[in-house]
Structures are given as C-alpha cells and as structure tokens.
C-alpha positions in Angstrom: -34.5 1.9 34.5 -34.7 -0.6 31.7 -31.5 -1.6 30.0 -32.7 -0.1 26.7 -33.2 3.2 28.3 -29.8 3.2 29.9 -28.1 2.4 26.6 -30.0 5.2 24.9 -29.0 7.7 27.6 -25.4 6.6 27.2 -25.7 7.6 23.6 -27.1 10.9 24.5 -24.2 11.6 26.8 -21.7 10.5 24.1 -23.2 12.7 21.3 -25.1 15.6 22.9 -22.2 16.4 25.3 -19.8 17.1 22.4 -22.3 19.4 20.8 -22.2 21.8 23.6 -19.4 22.8 25.9 -16.1 20.9 25.4 -15.1 18.3 27.9 -11.5 17.6 28.8 -9.2 18.6 26.0 -6.4 16.3 25.1 -3.3 18.0 26.5 0.5 17.6 26.4 1.4 14.4 28.2 -1.9 12.7 27.1 -1.8 9.8 24.7 -3.5 10.7 21.4 -6.9 8.8 21.2 -7.1 6.0 18.8 -8.8 7.4 15.7 -9.9 5.7 12.5 -10.0 7.4 9.1 -12.3 5.7 6.6 -10.9 7.2 3.5 -8.8 6.4 0.4 -5.4 7.9 -0.2 -3.3 8.3 -3.3 -0.6 5.7 -3.5 2.2 8.3 -2.9 0.4 9.6 0.2 -0.1 6.2 1.8 3.5 5.3 1.0 4.7 8.6 2.6 2.7 7.8 5.8 3.9 4.2 5.9 0.4 2.7 5.6 0.3 1.5 1.9 -0.2 -2.2 2.7 -2.8 -1.5 5.5 -4.7 1.1 3.4 -5.0 -1.4 0.5 -6.1 -4.4 2.6 -8.3 -2.6 5.1 -9.7 0.4 3.3 -9.0 2.5 6.4 -6.2 3.4 8.7 -5.7 4.4 12.3 -3.6 7.3 13.6 -1.4 4.8 15.4 -0.6 3.1 12.1 1.2 6.2 10.8 4.9 5.9 10.4 7.5 8.1 12.0 8.9 9.0 15.3 7.2 12.4 15.3 3.8 13.2 13.7 2.7 16.8 12.9 -1.1 16.8 12.8 -2.8 19.9 11.3 -6.6 20.3 11.8 -8.1 22.7 9.2 -11.3 23.5 7.5 -11.5 24.4 3.8 -13.7 27.5 4.5 -11.8 28.8 7.6 -10.0 32.1 6.9 -7.4 31.4 9.5 -6.6 28.0 8.0 -6.1 29.7 4.6 -3.7 32.1 6.2 -2.0 29.2 8.0 -1.5 27.1 4.9 1.7 28.8 3.6 3.2 28.8 7.1 2.6 25.1 7.5 3.9 24.4 4.0 7.1 26.2 4.9 7.4 24.1 8.0 7.1 20.9 5.9 9.7 22.2 3.4 12.2 23.0 6.2 11.7 19.6 7.7 12.0 17.8 4.3 15.3 19.6 3.6 16.8 18.7 7.0 18.6 15.2 7.0 18.1 14.9 10.8 14.3 15.4 10.6 13.2 14.3 7.1 13.4 10.6 7.7 11.7 10.7 11.2 8.9 13.3 10.9 5.6 12.9 9.0 2.8 15.4 8.4 -0.9 14.8 8.0 -3.7 17.4 7.6 -7.3 16.6 8.6 -10.2 18.6 7.0 -12.6 18.9 10.0 -16.2 19.0 8.8 -15.0 18.7 5.1 -15.7 16.1 2.5 -13.2 14.7 0.1 -13.8 17.3 -2.6 -13.4 20.2 -0.2 -10.1 18.7 1.1 -8.8 18.2 -2.4 -9.8 21.8 -3.4 -7.9 23.1 -0.4 -4.8 21.1 -1.2 -4.8 22.2 -4.8 -5.5 25.9 -4.1 -2.8 26.2 -1.4 -0.3 23.7 -2.9 -0.1 21.6 0.2 2.7 19.1 -0.1 1.7 16.5 2.4 -1.4 14.2 2.7 -4.8 15.6 3.6 -7.8 13.5 4.7 -11.5 14.5 5.2 -13.3 14.2 8.5 -16.8 15.2 7.6 -18.5 14.3 10.9 -16.1 16.3 13.1 -15.0 13.0 14.7 -11.5 14.0 15.5 -12.6 17.2 17.3 -14.9 15.0 19.4 -12.0 12.6 20.2 -9.8 15.5 21.3 -12.4 17.2 23.4 -12.6 20.0 20.9 -10.0 22.8 21.5 -12.2 25.5 20.0 -11.8 25.1 16.3 -9.2 25.3 13.6 -6.4 25.8 12.6 -5.0 23.6 15.3 -1.5 22.2 15.0 -0.2 19.3 17.1 3.2 17.6 17.5 3.0 14.0 18.6 5.9 11.8 19.6 5.9 8.0 19.4 6.5 6.3 22.8 6.2 2.8 24.1 2.7 3.5 25.1 1.6 5.1 21.8 1.6 8.5 20.2 1.7 11.2 22.9 0.8 14.8 22.4 3.8 17.0 23.2 2.6 20.5 22.2 -0.3 22.1 20.4 -1.0 25.5 18.9 -4.5 27.1 18.3 -4.6 29.6 15.5 -2.0 30.6 12.9 1.6 29.7 13.7 3.7 32.8 14.4 6.9 31.4 12.7 7.7 28.4 10.6 11.3 28.4 11.7 10.3 28.5 15.4 7.9 25.6 14.9 10.6 23.5 13.2 12.7 24.0 16.3 9.8 22.7 18.4 9.7 19.7 16.2 13.4 19.2 16.6 13.1 19.5 20.4 10.2 17.0 20.4 12.4 14.5 18.5 15.6 14.9 20.5 14.5 16.2 23.9 13.5 14.6 27.1 9.8 13.8 27.1 9.1 14.7 30.7 10.9 18.1 30.4 9.0 19.0 27.3 5.6 18.1 28.8 6.5 20.0 32.0 7.2 23.1 30.0 4.1 22.9 27.7 0.9 24.7 28.3 -2.2 22.6 28.8 -4.7 22.7 26.0 -7.7 24.7 27.1 -10.8 26.2 25.4 -10.3 29.9 24.9 -12.2 31.7 27.7 -14.2 33.9 25.3 -15.4 30.7 23.5 -16.5 29.1 26.8 -18.4 32.2 27.7 -20.2 32.4 24.4 -21.4 28.8 24.6 -24.1 30.1 26.9 -27.3 30.8 24.9 -27.5 34.6 24.6 -31.1 34.8 25.7 -33.1 34.7 29.0 -34.8 31.4 29.7 -38.3 32.7 29.3 -37.4 34.0 25.8 -35.9 30.6 24.9 -39.2 28.9 25.9 -41.2 31.4 23.9 -39.0 30.7 20.8 -39.6 26.9 21.4 -43.3 27.4 21.5 -43.3 29.5 18.4 -41.3 26.9 16.6 -43.8 24.2 17.5 -46.7 26.5 16.4 -44.9 27.2 13.1 -44.7 23.4 12.6 -48.5 23.2 12.9 -48.9 22.0 16.4 -51.0 24.9 17.6 -51.3 25.6 21.3 -49.0 23.2 23.1 -48.5 22.1 26.7 -44.8 22.5 27.1 -42.5 20.8 29.6 -38.8 20.1 29.7 -36.8 16.9 30.2 -33.4 17.1 31.8 -30.9 14.7 30.3 -28.0 13.1 32.2 -25.4 15.3 30.5 -27.2 18.5 31.7 -28.8 19.2 28.4 -32.5 20.1 28.3 -35.1 18.9 25.7 -38.5 20.6 25.4 -41.5 18.4 24.7 -44.8 19.8 23.5 -48.2 18.1 23.6 -51.2 19.2 21.6 -54.2 17.7 19.9 -52.0 16.8 17.0 -49.6 14.7 19.1 -46.2 15.2 20.7 -43.2 17.1 19.3 -39.9 17.9 20.8 -37.3 20.7 20.4 -33.6 20.7 21.1 -31.8 24.0 21.9 -28.4 23.3 20.5 -25.1 25.1 21.0 -22.0 24.2 19.0 -18.4 25.2 19.3 -17.1 27.2 16.3 -15.2 25.5 13.5 -12.6 28.3 13.1 -10.5 30.4 15.4 -12.2 33.7 14.6 -15.8 32.3 14.5 -18.4 32.4 17.3 -20.3 29.5 18.8 -23.7 29.0 17.2 -27.1 28.5 18.8 -30.2 27.2 17.1 -33.4 25.1 17.5 -34.3 21.8 15.9 -37.9 20.8 16.3 -38.7 17.1 15.5 -42.0 15.2 15.3 -42.7 11.8 16.8 -41.5 10.0 13.6 -38.1 11.7 13.8 -38.7 14.1 11.0 -37.6 17.8 11.2 -40.6 20.0 11.3 -38.9 23.3 12.1 -35.6 25.1 12.5 -34.8 28.5 14.0 -31.6 30.4 14.6 -31.0 32.0 17.9 -27.5 33.2 17.0 -25.9 31.8 13.9 -23.2 33.6 11.9 -21.7 33.8 8.4 -18.6 35.5 7.0 -17.3 38.4 9.1 -19.4 37.0 12.0 -22.6 38.6 10.7 -25.8 37.1 11.9 -28.1 35.3 9.5 -30.9 37.3 7.9 -34.5 36.0 8.3 -34.3 35.0 4.6 -31.2 32.8 5.3 -32.8 31.3 8.3 -35.8 30.4 6.2 -33.5 28.9 3.5 -32.0 26.5 6.0 -35.5 25.7 7.4 -36.7 24.7 4.0 -33.6 22.6 3.4 -34.1 20.7 6.7 -37.9 20.2 6.7 -38.8 16.5 6.3 -35.3 15.1 6.9 -35.1 12.2 9.3 -32.8 12.3 12.4 -32.4 8.5 11.9 -31.0 8.6 8.4 -27.4 9.8 7.7 -27.4 12.9 5.6 -24.0 13.8 4.3 -23.5 17.5 4.2 -22.8 18.9 0.7 -21.5 22.5 0.9 -22.5 23.1 -2.7 -26.1 22.2 -2.1 -26.8 22.5 1.7 -24.9 25.6 2.8 -26.2 29.1 3.3 -24.0 31.4 1.2 -20.8 32.5 3.1 -22.0 30.4 6.1 -20.6 27.0 5.1 -19.1 26.1 8.5 -22.2 27.1 10.5 -24.4 25.1 8.0 -22.2 22.1 8.4 -22.6 22.2 12.2 -26.4 22.4 11.8 -26.5 19.4 9.5 -24.2 17.5 11.9 -26.5 18.2 14.8 -29.3 16.6 12.8 -27.4 13.4 12.9 -26.7 13.7 16.6 -30.4 14.2 17.4 -31.3 10.6 16.6 -29.9 9.1 19.8 -31.5 11.9 21.8 -34.9 10.9 20.4 -34.2 7.2 21.1 -33.5 8.2 24.7 -36.8 10.1 25.0 -38.7 7.2 23.6 -37.0 4.8 26.0 -38.0 7.2 28.8 -41.6 7.2 27.6 -41.4 11.0 26.9 -42.3 10.9 23.2 
C-alpha cells in the first residue's frame, strides 16, 4: 500500500475508533495522558492553577502544567442533567477542601466542559456558582484521550508522582457524598500509592452502554436505510458495496450514473450518564459535502427519540457542509431543541468524517 494510503488509514483508526466503542479507559494506576487546553483563563483562575506565566506566554496550558500535589478533575456538560445535579455536591467538596489547612494548599480543582464552547461553560459556572476554574473542550478531546468512560459527570482524583500525574480513583455519575469524597482526596494525598491503586476499581464502560453501542437494526435494514439515504440525495438507483476499514468500521459506497457517494453508519457514546448511545447516517458526495443525514436512534430530553420533523431539521442544517472544513458547533443555532448533546455529537462526527474520506480516496474507493 502506498505511504499516503497508510497515513490516511492511521487517521481513520485514530478518529473513527473513538466515535464507536470505547477503547481502553484510563484506570487507577495509569498516568493521565498529556492533554492541551487551547483556551484563555481569567487571571485569578490561572493564578489559582499555577499557570499564570505559561498561560500568558503560550496561550494554552497542559494538564501536567497545573500546580498542586493532587488535582480533582471534573468532566461535565452544560446540558447534562446529572452534571447539574452534581454541581452543588462538587461545590461542597471544594468548600470543604478550601477550609482544611492540610488540604487547601495542596489540592486544586478544574472542571472541563466536554463538548461545550466557552459561552456554555461560563453559563454553567454562573448558574451553579462554581467556585473553581472551568474550561471548554468543544471537540470532546479529553474523552478521546481517556478512552471515554461513558459520559459525564465523571470525577477523577490525580496525584502528582515522579512520572507525572497518576489517576488514583474515578467516579462516574453524581457523587454520593461530598464528605466521603473529601476523605478520598485526603487518602490520595497522604496514603500509599500502591495500596490506593490496589483497592481502586478499574474504570470500565457501563455494560448497558457497551451493549447499546450495537446498532439496533438488522444488517439488511441498515443497508436499506443507506440506499434510501443515497436515493434521497438524488443518486437514484445505486450499486452498493461496503469497504471494511482497519478499525472494524464499515463504510458503504454507492455508484450510479451521477457518480460515487458514500455513507457512514455512526455510533457515538453518550455525553451524559443517563443518556443512550446515538446511531445515525451521514451520506457524503465525492467532493466531501454532506448530501443526506438520517437518524437510526437519536434521542433528546427524557431519552425520547427524535421525530421525523426533528430529523429533517438536522438534515437541512447539515446539507452542503464540508467534512474538510471545521464547523464549530453552536448550540444556539445548530441544536435540535432539547437535544443539544446529541446534536453536538452529530456535528463532531462531521469533522471526524474528513479523514475517513481521505482514506477512501487513498484506497481508490471514491
């Protein structure tokens, strides 16, 4: 295989893989992956985190740059109901730590708005009176780096070691007790690292989430939906065949008198702890423009499925967008009502489809 094709396929593995089932999730005893935040912080926040000089000179900061012997990292989403419930509990944890002389000078807190832009993060902080710094992560990058534990809220305690920040314990969902979590922080700071890790549970994707990552439809029905999507895009009767990618993903290519078109059947892990994985189709022409969208199973508030009108609303929003041009998701413009998190995943998958198309081109399939 030519070098260009190999490189393109590597990109497919890197991006398409995280869009489906989670890989190995970072667990207690693992070093936290180096992660870069390209965002500005208020002066007080950067000073609290110990990165004031670096933030000013670089315009970004790394997780490893953060000051403190222990870091409490809270992953949330502005529109996640569980995260809204969790906010007062985590605020209480912060207050208890800040009032404890043995902890306050050694522990730092940082919240990361997974899939959120700066405005959404600022709105969340203001609404729930969050007393510690929050940063946006609009492209879900930190979930990718962690292997995606299944959504938010997700709370981690990291301890600084000679080898870097190590994950000591993690909690998926709303914390049961602020007081008990503070004791976990104290144990992390004062206890033996090996004993803490030995007693910790490995981070795993909830079994029900793993099960629901399978597209809830027979293969023949999936192919019929793909054909209808291509027909709806104006390609008429198509000759359909599938291309298996190295990561196990499958892409459908259609050939007709009008030319070639391809469809990805995409499954994405949920953003929140009470949401379901979503499954949908993106159909793209040979120029990389979206020509159709269809929902297989996409949900909104209270896990209700999208109506045909809502599916059509998203279809109209996506038509003509290029998979090669970064489109920043704007919840005030791009989201289906009460389905902001699902809408964000769909727009993020548009960005991840560009490398897939490059791979297909390198393979001579489109």
